[in-house]
N, C-alpha and C positions, 0 to 999 in steps of 0.2 A: 417450474423451471427457473423463473426469475428468483424465487426465494433460495433455491439451491446455488445459483450463481452468486447471489449476495452473500450467502454463507461461506462459499469458497473464497470470495474476495476478503471477507472478514477474517477468515482463518489465515490467509496469506499475510494480511496486514498485522495481525496479532503475532504471528510467527516472526515476522521481520523485526517488530519492535522488541519482542522478547529476546531475539537473537542479539540485537544491539545492546540492550540493557544488561543482560546476564552473561553474554559472551560464551556461547556454547562451545567455542573452540573450532567452529566451522569457518573456513576461509573461502570466500566466494570468488570465483574466477570471473573473467570478463563476460562470458555468455550468461552467467547467473545474474550479474549486475544489470545487463541489458534486459533480461527477462523481468527482473524485479522492477526496474524503471518503467518498462512497458506496462506491467500489471498495475503499478501505482497510478500511472496516468489514466489507464483504462478504467480503473475503479473510481477515480475521481470524476471523470467525465460521465461514466454510466450512472453513478449514484446521483450526481447533480441533475442530469437530465431526467432520471426517473423520479426524483423528488419534485421537480417542477411539473411534470406531466401527470403523475399519479400519486394519490395519497394512500395507496393500498398497504405498502410496507414502509410507512414514513419513518418509524423509529429505526428500523434496520437500515434504511437508506441514509439517515442522518449519522448513524454509527459508522457505517462504511465510509461516508464522506469525511467525517472528522478523522478517522484513523488513517485513511489514505492520504489526507493532507499532512498529517503528522509524519507518516512514513515517508512521503515524498520529500518533505522538508529535511528530515534526518538523513535520508539517502543522498540528497543533494549536498548537504553539509559535509558528510563523511567523504564523498567523492571529491569535493572541492578541497578539503584539507589534505587528502592524499595526493591530489594533483599539485598543490603548492609545495608540499614537503618532499615530493619526488618519489 
């Protein structure tokens, strides 16, 4: 169950980074932005807690942790730029 949840979070993070880098033409509304922000924060917290407590899926946990940190940083940057520019 934990491995499937990690794989889901990994897929969400990779999808978001690919969406931002390659611009699939999808424009996300406010509910999608809130959902992605919540998922990035959840994946960051869950993978860091799981990494500290258990060493069972350490490589998967580190991968999700680094990708969620990158996704959250890019998400924050994009939303900050769009807030400033109007």
